[in-house]
py3Dmol code that shows the C-alpha trace and the ligand (Angstrom):
import py3Dmol

protein = """\
ATOM      1  CA  MET A   1     -13.889-147.204  73.707  1.00  0.00           C
ATOM      2  CA  ARG A   2     -17.355-148.577  73.712  1.00  0.00           C
ATOM      3  CA  GLN A   3     -18.025-148.314  70.183  1.00  0.00           C
ATOM      4  CA  LEU A   4     -14.635-149.952  69.379  1.00  0.00           C
ATOM      5  CA  ASP A   5     -15.712-152.926  71.559  1.00  0.00           C
ATOM      6  CA  ALA A   6     -19.221-153.058  69.953  1.00  0.00           C
ATOM      7  CA  LEU A   7     -17.586-153.339  66.573  1.00  0.00           C
ATOM      8  CA  LYS A   8     -15.760-156.463  68.099  1.00  0.00           C
ATOM      9  CA  SER A   9     -18.472-158.093  69.559  1.00  0.00           C
ATOM     10  CA  PRO A  10     -20.269-161.111  68.128  1.00  0.00           C
ATOM     11  CA  ARG A  11     -23.396-159.222  67.760  1.00  0.00           C
ATOM     12  CA  PHE A  12     -21.697-156.811  65.283  1.00  0.00           C
ATOM     13  CA  THR A  13     -19.496-159.471  63.337  1.00  0.00           C
ATOM     14  CA  GLN A  14     -22.778-160.993  62.531  1.00  0.00           C
ATOM     15  CA  ILE A  15     -25.026-158.691  60.782  1.00  0.00           C
ATOM     16  CA  SER A  16     -26.708-156.102  62.850  1.00  0.00           C
ATOM     17  CA  THR A  17     -30.600-155.887  62.638  1.00  0.00           C
ATOM     18  CA  TYR A  18     -30.228-151.917  62.292  1.00  0.00           C
ATOM     19  CA  GLY A  19     -27.538-150.738  60.084  1.00  0.00           C
ATOM     20  CA  ARG A  20     -23.673-151.980  59.749  1.00  0.00           C
ATOM     21  CA  LEU A  21     -22.716-149.994  62.587  1.00  0.00           C
ATOM     22  CA  PRO A  22     -23.512-150.029  66.109  1.00  0.00           C
ATOM     23  CA  ILE A  23     -25.530-147.339  67.719  1.00  0.00           C
ATOM     24  CA  CYS A  24     -23.695-144.727  69.148  1.00  0.00           C
ATOM     25  CA  GLU A  25     -23.957-144.676  73.232  1.00  0.00           C
ATOM     26  CA  GLU A  26     -21.314-142.174  73.873  1.00  0.00           C
ATOM     27  CA  LEU A  27     -18.916-140.410  71.801  1.00  0.00           C
ATOM     28  CA  VAL A  28     -15.555-141.156  73.344  1.00  0.00           C
ATOM     29  CA  ASN A  29     -12.640-141.382  70.892  1.00  0.00           C
ATOM     30  CA  VAL A  30     -15.145-141.515  67.977  1.00  0.00           C
ATOM     31  CA  LYS A  31     -13.697-139.930  64.929  1.00  0.00           C
ATOM     32  CA  ALA A  32     -16.501-140.412  62.470  1.00  0.00           C
ATOM     33  CA  VAL A  33     -20.163-141.103  62.456  1.00  0.00           C
ATOM     34  CA  PHE A  34     -23.051-142.155  60.464  1.00  0.00           C
ATOM     35  CA  LEU A  35     -26.019-139.833  60.577  1.00  0.00           C
ATOM     36  CA  GLY A  36     -29.203-139.883  58.834  1.00  0.00           C
ATOM     37  CA  ILE A  37     -31.320-136.893  57.640  1.00  0.00           C
ATOM     38  CA  PRO A  38     -34.725-138.032  56.593  1.00  0.00           C
ATOM     39  CA  PHE A  39     -36.060-134.948  54.781  1.00  0.00           C
ATOM     40  CA  ASP A  40     -37.339-134.415  51.286  1.00  0.00           C
ATOM     41  CA  ASP A  41     -39.936-131.530  51.342  1.00  0.00           C
ATOM     42  CA  ALA A  42     -37.568-129.424  49.173  1.00  0.00           C
ATOM     43  CA  THR A  43     -37.500-131.701  46.252  1.00  0.00           C
ATOM     44  CA  THR A  44     -39.003-130.592  42.968  1.00  0.00           C
ATOM     45  CA  TYR A  45     -39.903-133.756  41.216  1.00  0.00           C
ATOM     46  CA  ARG A  46     -40.197-137.204  42.476  1.00  0.00           C
ATOM     47  CA  PRO A  47     -40.241-137.465  46.346  1.00  0.00           C
ATOM     48  CA  GLY A  48     -39.205-140.251  48.722  1.00  0.00           C
ATOM     49  CA  ALA A  49     -35.617-139.327  49.793  1.00  0.00           C
ATOM     50  CA  ARG A  50     -36.821-138.909  53.376  1.00  0.00           C
ATOM     51  CA  PHE A  51     -36.695-142.882  53.414  1.00  0.00           C
ATOM     52  CA  GLY A  52     -32.975-142.647  52.046  1.00  0.00           C
ATOM     53  CA  PRO A  53     -31.495-142.979  55.749  1.00  0.00           C
ATOM     54  CA  SER A  54     -33.193-146.398  56.568  1.00  0.00           C
ATOM     55  CA  ALA A  55     -32.760-147.837  53.238  1.00  0.00           C
ATOM     56  CA  ILE A  56     -29.057-146.908  53.218  1.00  0.00           C
ATOM     57  CA  ARG A  57     -28.509-148.542  56.557  1.00  0.00           C
ATOM     58  CA  GLN A  58     -30.296-151.790  55.071  1.00  0.00           C
ATOM     59  CA  GLY A  59     -27.809-151.422  52.090  1.00  0.00           C
ATOM     60  CA  SER A  60     -24.919-151.196  54.219  1.00  0.00           C
ATOM     61  CA  ARG A  61     -25.608-154.337  56.253  1.00  0.00           C
ATOM     62  CA  LEU A  62     -23.285-156.459  53.544  1.00  0.00           C
ATOM     63  CA  LEU A  63     -20.460-154.301  54.032  1.00  0.00           C
ATOM     64  CA  ARG A  64     -17.455-156.067  55.346  1.00  0.00           C
ATOM     65  CA  PRO A  65     -14.897-154.779  57.874  1.00  0.00           C
ATOM     66  CA  TYR A  66     -11.649-154.544  55.472  1.00  0.00           C
ATOM     67  CA  ASN A  67     -11.627-152.424  52.420  1.00  0.00           C
ATOM     68  CA  GLN A  68      -8.969-154.289  50.300  1.00  0.00           C
ATOM     69  CA  PHE A  69      -8.585-151.408  47.554  1.00  0.00           C
ATOM     70  CA  VAL A  70      -7.826-148.888  50.221  1.00  0.00           C
ATOM     71  CA  ASP A  71      -6.101-151.243  52.591  1.00  0.00           C
ATOM     72  CA  ILE A  72      -7.920-150.066  55.706  1.00  0.00           C
ATOM     73  CA  HIS A  73     -10.576-151.246  58.208  1.00  0.00           C
ATOM     74  CA  PRO A  74     -12.665-147.940  58.075  1.00  0.00           C
ATOM     75  CA  PHE A  75     -15.085-148.726  61.064  1.00  0.00           C
ATOM     76  CA  ASP A  76     -12.273-149.969  63.197  1.00  0.00           C
ATOM     77  CA  THR A  77      -9.824-147.102  62.548  1.00  0.00           C
ATOM     78  CA  LEU A  78     -12.241-144.464  62.769  1.00  0.00           C
ATOM     79  CA  ASN A  79     -14.135-146.160  65.926  1.00  0.00           C
ATOM     80  CA  MET A  80     -17.288-145.285  64.070  1.00  0.00           C
ATOM     81  CA  CYS A  81     -20.925-145.560  65.223  1.00  0.00           C
ATOM     82  CA  ASP A  82     -24.468-144.759  64.054  1.00  0.00           C
ATOM     83  CA  ALA A  83     -25.545-141.116  65.366  1.00  0.00           C
ATOM     84  CA  GLY A  84     -29.079-142.099  64.363  1.00  0.00           C
ATOM     85  CA  ASP A  85     -31.510-139.645  62.580  1.00  0.00           C
ATOM     86  CA  VAL A  86     -32.071-135.837  62.731  1.00  0.00           C
ATOM     87  CA  ASN A  87     -35.435-134.946  63.846  1.00  0.00           C
ATOM     88  CA  ALA A  88     -36.402-132.917  60.481  1.00  0.00           C
ATOM     89  CA  ILE A  89     -40.127-131.620  60.419  1.00  0.00           C
ATOM     90  CA  PRO A  90     -42.018-132.853  57.215  1.00  0.00           C
ATOM     91  CA  GLY A  91     -43.444-129.693  55.672  1.00  0.00           C
ATOM     92  CA  TYR A  92     -41.318-127.000  57.445  1.00  0.00           C
ATOM     93  CA  ILE A  93     -38.317-126.455  55.388  1.00  0.00           C
ATOM     94  CA  GLU A  94     -36.797-123.559  57.561  1.00  0.00           C
ATOM     95  CA  ASP A  95     -37.649-125.313  60.858  1.00  0.00           C
ATOM     96  CA  SER A  96     -35.956-128.134  59.698  1.00  0.00           C
ATOM     97  CA  MET A  97     -32.904-126.397  58.326  1.00  0.00           C
ATOM     98  CA  ARG A  98     -32.319-125.087  61.680  1.00  0.00           C
ATOM     99  CA  ILE A  99     -32.638-128.339  63.512  1.00  0.00           C
ATOM    100  CA  ILE A 100     -30.156-129.901  61.042  1.00  0.00           C
ATOM    101  CA  GLU A 101     -27.617-127.218  61.525  1.00  0.00           C
ATOM    102  CA  GLU A 102     -28.082-127.578  65.383  1.00  0.00           C
ATOM    103  CA  GLU A 103     -27.676-131.417  65.520  1.00  0.00           C
ATOM    104  CA  VAL A 104     -24.662-131.505  63.080  1.00  0.00           C
ATOM    105  CA  SER A 105     -22.931-128.693  65.150  1.00  0.00           C
ATOM    106  CA  LYS A 106     -23.343-130.995  68.348  1.00  0.00           C
ATOM    107  CA  ILE A 107     -21.406-133.813  66.733  1.00  0.00           C
ATOM    108  CA  ASN A 108     -18.014-133.976  67.741  1.00  0.00           C
ATOM    109  CA  ALA A 109     -16.951-136.111  64.921  1.00  0.00           C
ATOM    110  CA  ILE A 110     -16.827-136.358  61.276  1.00  0.00           C
ATOM    111  CA  PRO A 111     -20.291-136.860  59.877  1.00  0.00           C
ATOM    112  CA  PHE A 112     -20.954-139.285  56.983  1.00  0.00           C
ATOM    113  CA  ILE A 113     -24.451-138.343  56.100  1.00  0.00           C
ATOM    114  CA  ALA A 114     -27.393-140.213  54.251  1.00  0.00           C
ATOM    115  CA  GLY A 115     -30.026-137.826  53.060  1.00  0.00           C
ATOM    116  CA  GLY A 116     -32.550-136.685  52.450  1.00  0.00           C
ATOM    117  CA  ASP A 117     -32.943-134.386  49.564  1.00  0.00           C
ATOM    118  CA  HIS A 118     -30.209-132.119  48.479  1.00  0.00           C
ATOM    119  CA  SER A 119     -31.533-129.124  50.656  1.00  0.00           C
ATOM    120  CA  ILE A 120     -29.813-130.820  53.829  1.00  0.00           C
ATOM    121  CA  THR A 121     -26.615-129.817  52.369  1.00  0.00           C
ATOM    122  CA  LEU A 122     -27.111-126.162  53.293  1.00  0.00           C
ATOM    123  CA  PRO A 123     -27.643-126.574  56.877  1.00  0.00           C
ATOM    124  CA  VAL A 124     -24.816-129.047  57.027  1.00  0.00           C
ATOM    125  CA  LEU A 125     -22.580-126.611  55.380  1.00  0.00           C
ATOM    126  CA  ARG A 126     -23.501-123.871  57.967  1.00  0.00           C
ATOM    127  CA  ALA A 127     -22.523-126.311  60.580  1.00  0.00           C
ATOM    128  CA  MET A 128     -19.279-126.780  59.043  1.00  0.00           C
ATOM    129  CA  TYR A 129     -18.726-123.011  58.862  1.00  0.00           C
ATOM    130  CA  LYS A 130     -19.171-122.620  62.576  1.00  0.00           C
ATOM    131  CA  THR A 131     -16.445-125.518  63.242  1.00  0.00           C
ATOM    132  CA  TYR A 132     -13.957-124.594  60.465  1.00  0.00           C
ATOM    133  CA  GLY A 133     -14.901-121.456  58.993  1.00  0.00           C
ATOM    134  CA  LYS A 134     -15.026-121.436  55.131  1.00  0.00           C
ATOM    135  CA  VAL A 135     -14.382-124.853  53.804  1.00  0.00           C
ATOM    136  CA  ASN A 136     -13.689-126.172  50.034  1.00  0.00           C
ATOM    137  CA  LEU A 137     -16.632-128.237  48.463  1.00  0.00           C
ATOM    138  CA  VAL A 138     -16.579-131.168  46.044  1.00  0.00           C
ATOM    139  CA  HIS A 139     -19.892-131.545  44.490  1.00  0.00           C
ATOM    140  CA  LEU A 140     -20.931-134.527  42.307  1.00  0.00           C
ATOM    141  CA  ASP A 141     -24.123-134.084  40.598  1.00  0.00           C
ATOM    142  CA  SER A 142     -25.509-134.250  37.265  1.00  0.00           C
ATOM    143  CA  HIS A 143     -27.114-130.677  38.249  1.00  0.00           C
ATOM    144  CA  TYR A 144     -25.530-127.497  38.929  1.00  0.00           C
ATOM    145  CA  ASP A 145     -27.757-126.818  41.937  1.00  0.00           C
ATOM    146  CA  PHE A 146     -27.054-122.901  42.061  1.00  0.00           C
ATOM    147  CA  TRP A 147     -30.344-121.668  40.541  1.00  0.00           C
ATOM    148  CA  ASP A 148     -31.765-118.750  42.383  1.00  0.00           C
ATOM    149  CA  SER A 149     -35.280-120.003  43.209  1.00  0.00           C
ATOM    150  CA  TYR A 150     -37.962-122.589  42.126  1.00  0.00           C
ATOM    151  CA  TRP A 151     -41.340-121.152  41.927  1.00  0.00           C
ATOM    152  CA  GLY A 152     -40.050-118.020  43.413  1.00  0.00           C
ATOM    153  CA  LYS A 153     -38.848-119.764  46.428  1.00  0.00           C
ATOM    154  CA  LYS A 154     -35.290-119.772  47.763  1.00  0.00           C
ATOM    155  CA  TYR A 155     -34.756-123.024  49.837  1.00  0.00           C
ATOM    156  CA  THR A 156     -35.221-126.058  47.364  1.00  0.00           C
ATOM    157  CA  HIS A 157     -32.931-129.011  46.313  1.00  0.00           C
ATOM    158  CA  GLY A 158     -31.868-126.883  43.352  1.00  0.00           C
ATOM    159  CA  THR A 159     -30.949-123.794  45.120  1.00  0.00           C
ATOM    160  CA  TRP A 160     -28.698-124.830  48.138  1.00  0.00           C
ATOM    161  CA  LEU A 161     -25.605-123.974  46.524  1.00  0.00           C
ATOM    162  CA  ARG A 162     -26.489-120.510  45.590  1.00  0.00           C
ATOM    163  CA  ARG A 163     -27.418-119.928  49.073  1.00  0.00           C
ATOM    164  CA  ALA A 164     -24.406-121.424  50.529  1.00  0.00           C
ATOM    165  CA  LEU A 165     -22.140-119.105  48.388  1.00  0.00           C
ATOM    166  CA  GLU A 166     -24.472-116.063  49.139  1.00  0.00           C
ATOM    167  CA  GLU A 167     -23.897-116.942  52.778  1.00  0.00           C
ATOM    168  CA  GLY A 168     -20.011-116.760  52.271  1.00  0.00           C
ATOM    169  CA  LEU A 169     -19.863-120.528  53.410  1.00  0.00           C
ATOM    170  CA  LEU A 170     -17.316-121.878  50.876  1.00  0.00           C
ATOM    171  CA  LYS A 171     -14.016-121.380  49.614  1.00  0.00           C
ATOM    172  CA  GLU A 172     -13.197-123.440  46.262  1.00  0.00           C
ATOM    173  CA  VAL A 173     -16.192-125.181  44.582  1.00  0.00           C
ATOM    174  CA  VAL A 174     -15.532-128.042  42.116  1.00  0.00           C
ATOM    175  CA  GLN A 175     -18.603-129.832  40.786  1.00  0.00           C
ATOM    176  CA  MET A 176     -18.326-132.942  38.604  1.00  0.00           C
ATOM    177  CA  GLY A 177     -20.707-134.844  36.495  1.00  0.00           C
ATOM    178  CA  ILE A 178     -23.099-132.128  35.194  1.00  0.00           C
ATOM    179  CA  ARG A 179     -25.338-133.360  32.318  1.00  0.00           C
ATOM    180  CA  GLY A 180     -28.900-133.087  30.989  1.00  0.00           C
ATOM    181  CA  SER A 181     -31.089-130.640  29.547  1.00  0.00           C
ATOM    182  CA  LEU A 182     -30.867-127.084  31.067  1.00  0.00           C
ATOM    183  CA  TYR A 183     -33.189-124.013  31.369  1.00  0.00           C
ATOM    184  CA  SER A 184     -30.925-121.864  29.379  1.00  0.00           C
ATOM    185  CA  LYS A 185     -27.298-121.197  28.224  1.00  0.00           C
ATOM    186  CA  ASP A 186     -27.305-118.751  31.332  1.00  0.00           C
ATOM    187  CA  ASP A 187     -26.723-121.801  33.616  1.00  0.00           C
ATOM    188  CA  ILE A 188     -23.265-122.175  31.971  1.00  0.00           C
ATOM    189  CA  GLU A 189     -22.516-118.548  32.393  1.00  0.00           C
ATOM    190  CA  ASP A 190     -23.638-118.627  36.064  1.00  0.00           C
ATOM    191  CA  SER A 191     -20.954-121.228  37.031  1.00  0.00           C
ATOM    192  CA  LYS A 192     -18.291-118.869  35.618  1.00  0.00           C
ATOM    193  CA  ARG A 193     -19.692-115.815  37.352  1.00  0.00           C
ATOM    194  CA  LEU A 194     -19.800-117.733  40.605  1.00  0.00           C
ATOM    195  CA  LYS A 195     -16.313-118.892  40.095  1.00  0.00           C
ATOM    196  CA  ILE A 196     -17.283-122.580  40.418  1.00  0.00           C
ATOM    197  CA  LYS A 197     -15.196-125.103  38.586  1.00  0.00           C
ATOM    198  CA  SER A 198     -17.723-127.022  36.791  1.00  0.00           C
ATOM    199  CA  PHE A 199     -16.788-130.229  35.165  1.00  0.00           C
ATOM    200  CA  THR A 200     -19.427-131.956  32.669  1.00  0.00           C
ATOM    201  CA  ILE A 201     -19.691-135.928  32.596  1.00  0.00           C
ATOM    202  CA  ARG A 202     -17.741-135.638  29.367  1.00  0.00           C
ATOM    203  CA  ASP A 203     -14.835-134.056  31.059  1.00  0.00           C
ATOM    204  CA  LEU A 204     -15.207-136.988  33.702  1.00  0.00           C
ATOM    205  CA  LYS A 205     -15.395-139.466  31.005  1.00  0.00           C
ATOM    206  CA  TYR A 206     -12.646-138.144  28.401  1.00  0.00           C
ATOM    207  CA  LYS A 207     -10.145-136.278  30.577  1.00  0.00           C
ATOM    208  CA  LEU A 208     -10.654-137.589  34.385  1.00  0.00           C
ATOM    209  CA  GLU A 209      -6.873-137.526  35.254  1.00  0.00           C
ATOM    210  CA  GLU A 210      -6.954-133.597  34.436  1.00  0.00           C
ATOM    211  CA  VAL A 211     -10.381-132.907  36.434  1.00  0.00           C
ATOM    212  CA  LYS A 212      -8.564-134.737  39.461  1.00  0.00           C
ATOM    213  CA  LYS A 213      -5.689-132.162  39.409  1.00  0.00           C
ATOM    214  CA  GLN A 214      -8.515-129.582  39.962  1.00  0.00           C
ATOM    215  CA  LEU A 215      -9.461-130.750  43.070  1.00  0.00           C
ATOM    216  CA  PRO A 216      -8.887-128.677  46.046  1.00  0.00           C
ATOM    217  CA  SER A 217      -6.405-129.454  49.074  1.00  0.00           C
ATOM    218  CA  GLY A 218      -7.064-128.685  52.623  1.00  0.00           C
ATOM    219  CA  LYS A 219     -10.291-128.894  54.651  1.00  0.00           C
ATOM    220  CA  THR A 220     -12.996-130.125  52.055  1.00  0.00           C
ATOM    221  CA  TYR A 221     -16.807-131.133  52.249  1.00  0.00           C
ATOM    222  CA  VAL A 222     -17.952-133.774  49.983  1.00  0.00           C
ATOM    223  CA  SER A 223     -21.617-133.790  48.630  1.00  0.00           C
ATOM    224  CA  ILE A 224     -22.534-136.467  46.493  1.00  0.00           C
ATOM    225  CA  ASP A 225     -25.975-136.361  44.651  1.00  0.00           C
ATOM    226  CA  ILE A 226     -26.629-140.087  43.738  1.00  0.00           C
ATOM    227  CA  ASP A 227     -28.006-138.925  40.499  1.00  0.00           C
ATOM    228  CA  VAL A 228     -24.498-138.208  39.299  1.00  0.00           C
ATOM    229  CA  VAL A 229     -24.567-142.020  38.624  1.00  0.00           C
ATOM    230  CA  ASP A 230     -26.269-143.299  35.647  1.00  0.00           C
ATOM    231  CA  PRO A 231     -30.078-144.273  36.126  1.00  0.00           C
ATOM    232  CA  ALA A 232     -29.140-147.838  35.113  1.00  0.00           C
ATOM    233  CA  PHE A 233     -26.923-148.098  38.154  1.00  0.00           C
ATOM    234  CA  ALA A 234     -28.987-145.800  40.630  1.00  0.00           C
ATOM    235  CA  PRO A 235     -32.628-145.586  39.625  1.00  0.00           C
ATOM    236  CA  GLY A 236     -33.860-145.078  43.055  1.00  0.00           C
ATOM    237  CA  THR A 237     -33.675-141.106  42.858  1.00  0.00           C
ATOM    238  CA  GLY A 238     -35.888-137.860  42.332  1.00  0.00           C
ATOM    239  CA  THR A 239     -34.625-136.317  39.237  1.00  0.00           C
ATOM    240  CA  PRO A 240     -32.554-138.861  37.034  1.00  0.00           C
ATOM    241  CA  GLU A 241     -30.704-137.995  34.093  1.00  0.00           C
ATOM    242  CA  VAL A 242     -29.312-140.622  31.595  1.00  0.00           C
ATOM    243  CA  GLY A 243     -25.717-140.812  30.608  1.00  0.00           C
ATOM    244  CA  GLY A 244     -24.158-140.881  33.841  1.00  0.00           C
ATOM    245  CA  LEU A 245     -21.080-142.463  35.720  1.00  0.00           C
ATOM    246  CA  THR A 246     -21.121-146.089  36.330  1.00  0.00           C
ATOM    247  CA  SER A 247     -21.206-147.478  39.743  1.00  0.00           C
ATOM    248  CA  PHE A 248     -17.324-148.363  39.380  1.00  0.00           C
ATOM    249  CA  ASP A 249     -16.582-144.914  38.102  1.00  0.00           C
ATOM    250  CA  ILE A 250     -17.994-143.457  41.298  1.00  0.00           C
ATOM    251  CA  LEU A 251     -16.263-145.594  43.789  1.00  0.00           C
ATOM    252  CA  GLU A 252     -12.818-145.081  41.901  1.00  0.00           C
ATOM    253  CA  ILE A 253     -13.513-141.314  41.832  1.00  0.00           C
ATOM    254  CA  VAL A 254     -14.006-141.378  45.612  1.00  0.00           C
ATOM    255  CA  ARG A 255     -10.906-143.494  46.225  1.00  0.00           C
ATOM    256  CA  SER A 256      -8.712-140.980  44.828  1.00  0.00           C
ATOM    257  CA  PHE A 257      -9.644-138.140  46.966  1.00  0.00           C
ATOM    258  CA  LYS A 258      -6.522-136.652  48.740  1.00  0.00           C
ATOM    259  CA  PHE A 259      -7.960-133.754  50.481  1.00  0.00           C
ATOM    260  CA  ASP A 260      -8.965-133.605  54.202  1.00  0.00           C
ATOM    261  CA  ILE A 261     -12.614-134.869  54.514  1.00  0.00           C
ATOM    262  CA  ILE A 262     -14.395-132.960  57.377  1.00  0.00           C
ATOM    263  CA  GLY A 263     -17.868-134.068  56.167  1.00  0.00           C
ATOM    264  CA  PHE A 264     -19.312-136.293  53.578  1.00  0.00           C
ATOM    265  CA  ASP A 265     -23.025-136.686  52.206  1.00  0.00           C
ATOM    266  CA  VAL A 266     -24.708-138.950  49.642  1.00  0.00           C
ATOM    267  CA  VAL A 267     -28.229-137.323  49.125  1.00  0.00           C
ATOM    268  CA  GLU A 268     -31.460-137.933  46.852  1.00  0.00           C
ATOM    269  CA  VAL A 269     -31.523-141.697  47.110  1.00  0.00           C
ATOM    270  CA  SER A 270     -35.556-142.332  46.925  1.00  0.00           C
ATOM    271  CA  PRO A 271     -36.238-145.785  47.788  1.00  0.00           C
ATOM    272  CA  PRO A 272     -39.697-145.861  46.392  1.00  0.00           C
ATOM    273  CA  TYR A 273     -38.131-145.655  43.001  1.00  0.00           C
ATOM    274  CA  ASP A 274     -35.557-148.192  43.883  1.00  0.00           C
ATOM    275  CA  VAL A 275     -35.014-151.823  42.364  1.00  0.00           C
ATOM    276  CA  SER A 276     -33.564-154.681  44.232  1.00  0.00           C
ATOM    277  CA  GLU A 277     -31.816-152.286  46.611  1.00  0.00           C
ATOM    278  CA  ILE A 278     -29.554-151.187  43.890  1.00  0.00           C
ATOM    279  CA  THR A 279     -29.270-147.672  44.626  1.00  0.00           C
ATOM    280  CA  SER A 280     -29.204-147.825  48.492  1.00  0.00           C
ATOM    281  CA  MET A 281     -26.493-150.606  48.297  1.00  0.00           C
ATOM    282  CA  LEU A 282     -24.475-148.140  45.897  1.00  0.00           C
ATOM    283  CA  ALA A 283     -25.035-145.203  48.320  1.00  0.00           C
ATOM    284  CA  ALA A 284     -23.780-147.484  51.422  1.00  0.00           C
ATOM    285  CA  ASN A 285     -20.598-148.350  49.360  1.00  0.00           C
ATOM    286  CA  ILE A 286     -19.941-144.725  48.317  1.00  0.00           C
ATOM    287  CA  LEU A 287     -20.123-143.919  52.099  1.00  0.00           C
ATOM    288  CA  TYR A 288     -17.874-146.677  52.838  1.00  0.00           C
ATOM    289  CA  GLU A 289     -15.337-145.765  50.298  1.00  0.00           C
ATOM    290  CA  GLY A 290     -15.346-141.988  51.787  1.00  0.00           C
ATOM    291  CA  MET A 291     -14.898-143.597  55.341  1.00  0.00           C
ATOM    292  CA  SER A 292     -12.124-145.587  54.152  1.00  0.00           C
ATOM    293  CA  VAL A 293     -10.239-142.586  52.458  1.00  0.00           C
ATOM    294  CA  LEU A 294     -10.582-140.767  55.543  1.00  0.00           C
ATOM    295  CA  ALA A 295      -9.482-143.502  57.833  1.00  0.00           C
ATOM    296  CA  LYS A 296      -6.342-144.185  55.642  1.00  0.00           C
ATOM    297  CA  SER A 297      -5.280-140.577  56.082  1.00  0.00           C
ATOM    298  CA  THR A 298      -5.477-140.753  59.849  1.00  0.00           C
ATOM    299  CA  THR A 299      -2.806-143.674  59.899  1.00  0.00           C
ATOM    300  CA  PRO A 300       0.814-143.254  59.480  1.00  0.00           C
TER     301      PRO A 300
END
"""
ligand_1 = """\
1
MN
Mn -29.032 -133.637 41.026
"""
view = py3Dmol.view(width=600, height=400)
view.addModel(protein, "pdb")
view.setStyle({"model": 0}, {"cartoon": {"style": "trace"}})
view.addModel(ligand_1, "xyz")
view.setStyle({"model": 1}, {"stick": {}})
view.zoomTo()
view.show()
């Protein structure tokens, strides 16, 4: 109950000097936590996502307790707290992945994760597999992220999904928001071969309601690369692609989720490329909407 009391304390109703949530002291009756994974050594272009967690905490400080569109008090309902950051090791991808998997496995609550580059999702999915067996994945991104390797290397922020499929961690996979230039037409063929339901940005813009019907039901992990949002709304990221979702679009898509959320990440926020906290505030709000949908599903 300690986290709930902290949420009601005067210190918390004012703005915390850390993030929006009180720091976890003990995980009693805590249904969900915020967790930072400050790792960006698997990025292929602009770095900086290791500073995502601290910027997203800063971006969360303006969030108020009641979500009027979902009609829920997410922090209160889930008795949430901030579980701090995973101790990833700069420069050591495989070691960091092992540590991320271990740390996420230890948390007996649904994690809402701030990345970090997209490679962190692979060890998180390994941890999900340990707890739940195979899970569904809803992946919002401007990129496919199922390439086999980059520079001959298997673990990068563009290959995590291929590895997760090879390791048998996933059931249904639905991708949304794909756009931009590709390496070749093979990328499109690969999504069919890998049995992934891939929807482009045009699918989202022109037939969103049909796409929503393709979303899975049951236990589902959500992974959102902030670059699914247009760089005009989310400039602080490593591999921006023009012609994306608006900030309003992404919030509405998350609010429409009906499946059971077992984990949720927002990755690739790179604060050194951000302007006026626009990207980190958006990331904090996307996580808030995810928490709200989960909270709503736990109330009668
Ligand atoms: Mn991406």
